[in-house]
N, CA, C and O atoms as a GROMACS GRO file, in nm:
protein
  332
    1MET      N    1  11.960   7.981  10.958
    1MET     CA    2  11.991   8.106  10.950
    1MET      C    3  11.870   8.204  10.896
    1MET      O    4  11.801   8.177  10.797
    2CYS      N    5  11.859   8.299  10.961
    2CYS     CA    6  11.775   8.415  10.920
    2CYS      C    7  11.826   8.502  10.825
    2CYS      O    8  11.944   8.536  10.826
    3LEU      N    9  11.738   8.543  10.736
    3LEU     CA   10  11.809   8.623  10.649
    3LEU      C   11  11.686   8.758  10.627
    3LEU      O   12  11.572   8.724  10.596
    4ALA      N   13  11.709   8.863  10.640
    4ALA     CA   14  11.624   8.973  10.584
    4ALA      C   15  11.685   9.067  10.465
    4ALA      O   16  11.802   9.104  10.470
    5ILE      N   17  11.618   9.096  10.381
    5ILE     CA   18  11.652   9.157  10.269
    5ILE      C   19  11.585   9.284  10.236
    5ILE      O   20  11.473   9.305  10.282
    6PRO      N   21  11.649   9.381  10.153
    6PRO     CA   22  11.590   9.464  10.109
    6PRO      C   23  11.501   9.464   9.982
    6PRO      O   24  11.561   9.425   9.882
    7VAL      N   25  11.376   9.499   9.963
    7VAL     CA   26  11.269   9.482   9.860
    7VAL      C   27  11.216   9.636   9.846
    7VAL      O   28  11.212   9.726   9.929
    8ARG      N   29  11.173   9.630   9.690
    8ARG     CA   30  11.107   9.740   9.666
    8ARG      C   31  10.943   9.742   9.652
    8ARG      O   32  10.900   9.653   9.578
    9ILE      N   33  10.880   9.797   9.690
    9ILE     CA   34  10.756   9.803   9.688
    9ILE      C   35  10.687   9.833   9.541
    9ILE      O   36  10.711   9.946   9.497
   10THR      N   37  10.619   9.762   9.471
   10THR     CA   38  10.581   9.769   9.354
   10THR      C   39  10.449   9.814   9.302
   10THR      O   40  10.412   9.878   9.204
   11GLU      N   41  10.376   9.743   9.429
   11GLU     CA   42  10.231   9.791   9.414
   11GLU      C   43  10.170   9.779   9.574
   11GLU      O   44  10.209   9.694   9.653
   12LEU      N   45  10.072   9.876   9.604
   12LEU     CA   46  10.005   9.853   9.731
   12LEU      C   47   9.874   9.773   9.705
   12LEU      O   48   9.797   9.806   9.615
   13LEU      N   49   9.852   9.666   9.786
   13LEU     CA   50   9.716   9.610   9.742
   13LEU      C   51   9.611   9.631   9.838
   13LEU      O   52   9.497   9.614   9.794
   14ASP      N   53   9.623   9.663   9.958
   14ASP     CA   54   9.543   9.726  10.054
   14ASP      C   55   9.620   9.776  10.173
   14ASP      O   56   9.735   9.813  10.148
   15ASP      N   57   9.578   9.783  10.301
   15ASP     CA   58   9.629   9.867  10.405
   15ASP      C   59   9.733   9.731  10.469
   15ASP      O   60   9.805   9.766  10.563
   16ASP      N   61   9.741   9.627  10.438
   16ASP     CA   62   9.816   9.515  10.517
   16ASP      C   63   9.901   9.410  10.411
   16ASP      O   64   9.966   9.312  10.447
   17ARG      N   65   9.883   9.453  10.286
   17ARG     CA   66   9.956   9.393  10.184
   17ARG      C   67  10.000   9.447  10.059
   17ARG      O   68   9.928   9.535  10.011
   18ALA      N   69  10.101   9.414   9.998
   18ALA     CA   70  10.179   9.485   9.882
   18ALA      C   71  10.240   9.381   9.803
   18ALA      O   72  10.255   9.267   9.848
   19LEU      N   73  10.280   9.418   9.677
   19LEU     CA   74  10.360   9.337   9.614
   19LEU      C   75  10.491   9.411   9.631
   19LEU      O   76  10.495   9.532   9.650
   20ALA      N   77  10.619   9.317   9.622
   20ALA     CA   78  10.749   9.377   9.639
   20ALA      C   79  10.823   9.283   9.547
   20ALA      O   80  10.792   9.166   9.524
   21SER      N   81  10.956   9.371   9.484
   21SER     CA   82  11.024   9.281   9.390
   21SER      C   83  11.157   9.275   9.467
   21SER      O   84  11.187   9.362   9.549
   22ALA      N   85  11.228   9.182   9.441
   22ALA     CA   86  11.360   9.148   9.493
   22ALA      C   87  11.414   9.040   9.366
   22ALA      O   88  11.336   8.963   9.309
   23GLY      N   89  11.535   9.049   9.339
   23GLY     CA   90  11.611   8.969   9.248
   23GLY      C   91  11.527   8.928   9.122
   23GLY      O   92  11.532   8.819   9.066
   24GLY      N   93  11.449   9.036   9.086
   24GLY     CA   94  11.348   9.021   8.981
   24GLY      C   95  11.241   8.949   8.992
   24GLY      O   96  11.166   8.937   8.896
   25ILE      N   97  11.216   8.895   9.101
   25ILE     CA   98  11.054   8.826   9.154
   25ILE      C   99  11.016   8.917   9.228
   25ILE      O  100  11.087   8.989   9.298
   26VAL      N  101  10.867   8.918   9.215
   26VAL     CA  102  10.786   8.998   9.248
   26VAL      C  103  10.682   8.892   9.344
   26VAL      O  104  10.627   8.793   9.296
   27ARG      N  105  10.669   8.932   9.483
   27ARG     CA  106  10.601   8.849   9.558
   27ARG      C  107  10.514   8.928   9.673
   27ARG      O  108  10.564   9.017   9.742
   28GLU      N  109  10.378   8.887   9.686
   28GLU     CA  110  10.319   8.932   9.790
   28GLU      C  111  10.364   8.941   9.924
   28GLU      O  112  10.417   8.837   9.964
   29ILE      N  113  10.359   9.058  10.026
   29ILE     CA  114  10.419   9.069  10.159
   29ILE      C  115  10.297   9.126  10.216
   29ILE      O  116  10.197   9.174  10.163
   30ASP      N  117  10.336   9.106  10.357
   30ASP     CA  118  10.250   9.146  10.466
   30ASP      C  119  10.333   9.297  10.502
   30ASP      O  120  10.456   9.302  10.515
   31THR      N  121  10.259   9.393  10.512
   31THR     CA  122  10.298   9.535  10.550
   31THR      C  123  10.232   9.564  10.700
   31THR      O  124  10.267   9.671  10.751
   32THR      N  125  10.167   9.504  10.754
   32THR     CA  126  10.108   9.544  10.902
   32THR      C  127  10.210   9.646  10.995
   32THR      O  128  10.176   9.745  11.060
   33LEU      N  129  10.327   9.594  10.981
   33LEU     CA  130  10.415   9.646  11.069
   33LEU      C  131  10.482   9.776  11.041
   33LEU      O  132  10.552   9.840  11.121
   34VAL      N  133  10.448   9.812  10.897
   34VAL     CA  134  10.523   9.962  10.835
   34VAL      C  135  10.399  10.045  10.811
   34VAL      O  136  10.293  10.005  10.762
   35ASP      N  137  10.430  10.170  10.855
   35ASP     CA  138  10.299  10.255  10.830
   35ASP      C  139  10.366  10.337  10.704
   35ASP      O  140  10.488  10.340  10.687
   36ASP      N  141  10.261  10.408  10.609
   36ASP     CA  142  10.281  10.517  10.532
   36ASP      C  143  10.363  10.459  10.404
   36ASP      O  144  10.448  10.529  10.349
   37LEU      N  145  10.334  10.337  10.364
   37LEU     CA  146  10.406  10.297  10.286
   37LEU      C  147  10.358  10.355  10.120
   37LEU      O  148  10.241  10.387  10.100
   38ARG      N  149  10.448  10.362  10.023
   38ARG     CA  150  10.425  10.415   9.886
   38ARG      C  151  10.486  10.337   9.808
   38ARG      O  152  10.584  10.276   9.851
   39VAL      N  153  10.441  10.319   9.665
   39VAL     CA  154  10.534  10.237   9.584
   39VAL      C  155  10.668  10.321   9.541
   39VAL      O  156  10.676  10.441   9.515
   40GLY      N  157  10.761  10.233   9.542
   40GLY     CA  158  10.870  10.258   9.516
   40GLY      C  159  10.974  10.279   9.641
   40GLY      O  160  11.092  10.312   9.642
   41ASP      N  161  10.881  10.249   9.748
   41ASP     CA  162  10.961  10.265   9.903
   41ASP      C  163  11.071  10.128   9.902
   41ASP      O  164  11.064  10.040   9.816
   42TYR      N  165  11.143  10.127   9.982
   42TYR     CA  166  11.226  10.000  10.017
   42TYR      C  167  11.213   9.971  10.143
   42TYR      O  168  11.241  10.050  10.234
   43VAL      N  169  11.159   9.826  10.163
   43VAL     CA  170  11.164   9.766  10.316
   43VAL      C  171  11.256   9.688  10.337
   43VAL      O  172  11.328   9.659  10.242
   44ILE      N  173  11.282   9.631  10.464
   44ILE     CA  174  11.354   9.511  10.507
   44ILE      C  175  11.236   9.419  10.518
   44ILE      O  176  11.128   9.444  10.571
   45LEU      N  177  11.282   9.289  10.449
   45LEU     CA  178  11.175   9.204  10.445
   45LEU      C  179  11.215   9.057  10.524
   45LEU      O  180  11.311   8.995  10.478
   46HIS      N  181  11.165   9.020  10.606
   46HIS     CA  182  11.191   8.884  10.694
   46HIS      C  183  11.073   8.784  10.665
   46HIS      O  184  10.959   8.830  10.670
   47VAL      N  185  11.090   8.666  10.637
   47VAL     CA  186  10.994   8.571  10.624
   47VAL      C  187  10.841   8.616  10.592
   47VAL      O  188  10.744   8.566  10.648
   48GLY      N  189  10.834   8.732  10.482
   48GLY     CA  190  10.744   8.777  10.401
   48GLY      C  191  10.657   8.877  10.490
   48GLY      O  192  10.534   8.890  10.483
   49TYR      N  193  10.743   8.946  10.574
   49TYR     CA  194  10.697   9.056  10.665
   49TYR      C  195  10.791   9.171  10.631
   49TYR      O  196  10.913   9.155  10.641
   50ALA      N  197  10.731   9.302  10.587
   50ALA     CA  198  10.808   9.407  10.594
   50ALA      C  199  10.810   9.471  10.757
   50ALA      O  200  10.715   9.494  10.832
   51LEU      N  201  10.946   9.487  10.778
   51LEU     CA  202  10.978   9.506  10.916
   51LEU      C  203  11.011   9.666  10.940
   51LEU      O  204  10.986   9.723  11.046
   52SER      N  205  11.063   9.721  10.839
   52SER     CA  206  11.063   9.866  10.845
   52SER      C  207  11.133   9.927  10.704
   52SER      O  208  11.205   9.867  10.625
   53LYS      N  209  11.097  10.036  10.700
   53LYS     CA  210  11.159  10.132  10.564
   53LYS      C  211  11.306  10.139  10.596
   53LYS      O  212  11.370  10.145  10.701
   54LEU      N  213  11.341  10.135  10.450
   54LEU     CA  214  11.498  10.170  10.438
   54LEU      C  215  11.501  10.243  10.328
   54LEU      O  216  11.430  10.211  10.232
   55ASN      N  217  11.594  10.367  10.320
   55ASN     CA  218  11.610  10.470  10.205
   55ASN      C  219  11.673  10.387  10.091
   55ASN      O  220  11.725  10.276  10.098
   56GLU      N  221  11.657  10.465   9.990
   56GLU     CA  222  11.700  10.387   9.871
   56GLU      C  223  11.831  10.380   9.866
   56GLU      O  224  11.869  10.269   9.831
   57ALA      N  225  11.947  10.481   9.895
   57ALA     CA  226  12.065  10.444   9.895
   57ALA      C  227  12.120  10.356   9.977
   57ALA      O  228  12.227  10.305   9.942
   58GLU      N  229  12.061  10.319  10.102
   58GLU     CA  230  12.108  10.208  10.195
   58GLU      C  231  12.042  10.060  10.137
   58GLU      O  232  12.091   9.956  10.180
   59ALA      N  233  11.946  10.056  10.053
   59ALA     CA  234  11.884   9.934  10.005
   59ALA      C  235  11.985   9.890   9.907
   59ALA      O  236  12.024   9.773   9.900
   60GLN      N  237  12.036  10.008   9.816
   60GLN     CA  238  12.127   9.993   9.728
   60GLN      C  239  12.258   9.945   9.763
   60GLN      O  240  12.316   9.863   9.692
   61LYS      N  241  12.309   9.994   9.871
   61LYS     CA  242  12.453   9.970   9.921
   61LYS      C  243  12.441   9.818   9.957
   61LYS      O  244  12.525   9.738   9.915
   62THR      N  245  12.325   9.776  10.045
   62THR     CA  246  12.322   9.645  10.094
   62THR      C  247  12.300   9.535   9.966
   62THR      O  248  12.369   9.432   9.965
   63LEU      N  249  12.210   9.560   9.867
   63LEU     CA  250  12.192   9.485   9.755
   63LEU      C  251  12.365   9.475   9.674
   63LEU      O  252  12.410   9.366   9.637
   64GLU      N  253  12.420   9.567   9.663
   64GLU     CA  254  12.534   9.548   9.606
   64GLU      C  255  12.654   9.476   9.698
   64GLU      O  256  12.744   9.418   9.636
   65ALA      N  257  12.657   9.478   9.830
   65ALA     CA  258  12.725   9.402   9.920
   65ALA      C  259  12.693   9.258   9.894
   65ALA      O  260  12.785   9.178   9.878
   66MET      N  261  12.578   9.224   9.889
   66MET     CA  262  12.514   9.098   9.856
   66MET      C  263  12.577   9.035   9.720
   66MET      O  264  12.621   8.921   9.710
   67ALA      N  265  12.571   9.123   9.629
   67ALA     CA  266  12.598   9.072   9.476
   67ALA      C  267  12.762   9.044   9.479
   67ALA      O  268  12.823   8.960   9.412
   68ALA      N  269  12.816   9.137   9.575
   68ALA     CA  270  12.977   9.125   9.580
   68ALA      C  271  13.017   9.003   9.652
   68ALA      O  272  13.135   8.971   9.655
   69ILE      N  273  12.925   8.931   9.713
   69ILE     CA  274  12.959   8.788   9.788
   69ILE      C  275  12.899   8.706   9.729
   69ILE      O  276  12.897   8.591   9.773
   70GLY      N  277  12.826   8.743   9.604
   70GLY     CA  278  12.764   8.614   9.546
   70GLY      C  279  12.621   8.580   9.604
   70GLY      O  280  12.567   8.473   9.579
   71ALA      N  281  12.574   8.660   9.669
   71ALA     CA  282  12.458   8.636   9.752
   71ALA      C  283  12.335   8.627   9.663
   71ALA      O  284  12.251   8.539   9.682
   72THR      N  285  12.323   8.719   9.562
   72THR     CA  286  12.208   8.759   9.474
   72THR      C  287  12.125   8.638   9.439
   72THR      O  288  12.002   8.643   9.433
   73GLY      N  289  12.189   8.540   9.419
   73GLY     CA  290  12.114   8.415   9.358
   73GLY      C  291  12.033   8.354   9.464
   73GLY      O  292  11.919   8.308   9.452
   74GLU      N  293  12.125   8.360   9.592
   74GLU     CA  294  12.037   8.285   9.724
   74GLU      C  295  11.911   8.386   9.757
   74GLU      O  296  11.810   8.345   9.815
   75VAL      N  297  11.927   8.518   9.714
   75VAL     CA  298  11.822   8.614   9.777
   75VAL      C  299  11.699   8.592   9.715
   75VAL      O  300  11.589   8.582   9.768
   76ALA      N  301  11.738   8.584   9.560
   76ALA     CA  302  11.622   8.529   9.461
   76ALA      C  303  11.556   8.403   9.492
   76ALA      O  304  11.434   8.391   9.476
   77GLU      N  305  11.637   8.295   9.541
   77GLU     CA  306  11.563   8.181   9.567
   77GLU      C  307  11.488   8.197   9.710
   77GLU      O  308  11.376   8.150   9.732
   78VAL      N  309  11.562   8.268   9.803
   78VAL     CA  310  11.469   8.277   9.937
   78VAL      C  311  11.343   8.356   9.938
   78VAL      O  312  11.246   8.337  10.011
   79THR      N  313  11.364   8.469   9.822
   79THR     CA  314  11.230   8.554   9.801
   79THR      C  315  11.121   8.484   9.758
   79THR      O  316  11.006   8.479   9.802
   80HIS      N  317  11.188   8.415   9.641
   80HIS     CA  318  11.077   8.301   9.586
   80HIS      C  319  11.009   8.195   9.668
   80HIS      O  320  10.910   8.140   9.621
   81GLU      N  321  11.054   8.163   9.785
   81GLU     CA  322  10.994   8.082   9.823
   81GLU      C  323  10.924   8.137   9.983
   81GLU      O  324  10.899   8.056  10.073
   82ILE      N  325  10.902   8.276   9.995
   82ILE     CA  326  10.854   8.302  10.100
   82ILE      C  327  10.706   8.298  10.105
   82ILE      O  328  10.651   8.289  10.214
   83HIS      N  329  10.632   8.304   9.990
   83HIS     CA  330  10.482   8.281   9.962
   83HIS      C  331  10.443   8.165   9.877
   83HIS      O  332  10.324   8.144   9.853
   0.00000   0.00000   0.00000
């Protein structure tokens, strides 16, 4: 099963890497595929790669839906295993 999750950019490291937070876990991600990122932006993360930007309202809506079905613990585990 593939899972893409919303994460928030917490720090830009260079043009191709950033730190992102999900479920209280901060991990380094690849941002090569997304232009014009800023700290605080939300992106869809899949296997360590930011795929696209996501507005904050949509990110929160997705995270709330995941919490409602009990998937937040799984999100933290998956995010922790990315890098």
